[in-house]
C-alpha positions in Angstrom: -0.4 0.2 -0.2 1.4 3.4 -0.9 -0.1 6.8 1.0 0.8 9.7 -0.1 2.8 12.2 3.3 1.5 15.1 3.1 -2.1 14.1 0.3 -5.2 12.6 1.5 -4.5 10.1 -1.0 -4.4 5.8 -0.2 -3.3 3.8 -3.1 -3.7 0.0 -2.1 -2.6 -3.2 -5.0 -5.2 -5.1 -6.4 -1.9 -7.9 -6.9 1.3 -7.7 -6.3 3.6 -4.2 -6.5 2.0 -0.6 -6.5 4.8 1.8 -7.6 3.5 5.8 -7.4 4.6 8.7 -10.0 4.8 12.0 -10.7 2.6 13.4 -8.6 0.9 16.5 -9.2 -1.7 18.4 -6.7 -2.2 22.3 -7.7 -6.1 23.9 -6.1 -8.2 22.2 -9.1 -7.4 18.3 -8.5 -4.4 15.6 -8.6 -3.0 14.1 -11.2 -0.3 11.0 -10.8 1.0 7.6 -12.4 0.1 4.4 -11.7 2.3 1.4 -12.1 1.0 -2.4 -10.4 1.5 -5.2 -11.6 -2.0 -6.7 -11.0 -4.3 -3.2 -10.5 -4.8 -0.7 -7.9 -7.7 1.0 -5.9 -7.4 4.7 -5.4 -9.0 6.8 -2.9 -8.7 10.8 -2.5 -10.3 11.3 0.7 -13.5 12.8 -0.3 -13.6 13.6 -3.2 -13.0 10.3 -5.7 -12.8 6.3 -4.8 -11.7 4.5 -8.5 -9.8 1.0 -9.7 -7.2 0.9 -12.5 -6.3 -2.2 -14.3 -2.7 -3.3 -14.7 -0.4 -1.9 -16.4 0.8 1.8 -16.2 -1.9 4.6 -16.1 -2.0 8.2 -16.1 -5.1 9.8 -13.5 -5.9 13.0 -13.4 -9.0 13.6 -11.2 -10.1 17.0 -11.3 -12.4 18.6 -8.0 -15.6 19.6 -9.4 -15.7 24.1 -8.9 -18.5 26.2 -6.4 -20.6 28.4 -7.8 -18.2 30.7 -7.3 -14.6 29.4 -8.8 
């Protein structure tokens, strides 16, 4: 399991190992590269939960803009 310190993100392998790289976090969302042997479950606290398949995946999650954004 990978827990990204200072970011509310958890990446849990679904089989084998998982590597997270190229993490970019800004005011409107987060982007990262996730490489895994058997897929992974990704949880971004209060924003999203998703599963990705095996191999290298580019993940991008943007926060919804509020009425004032």
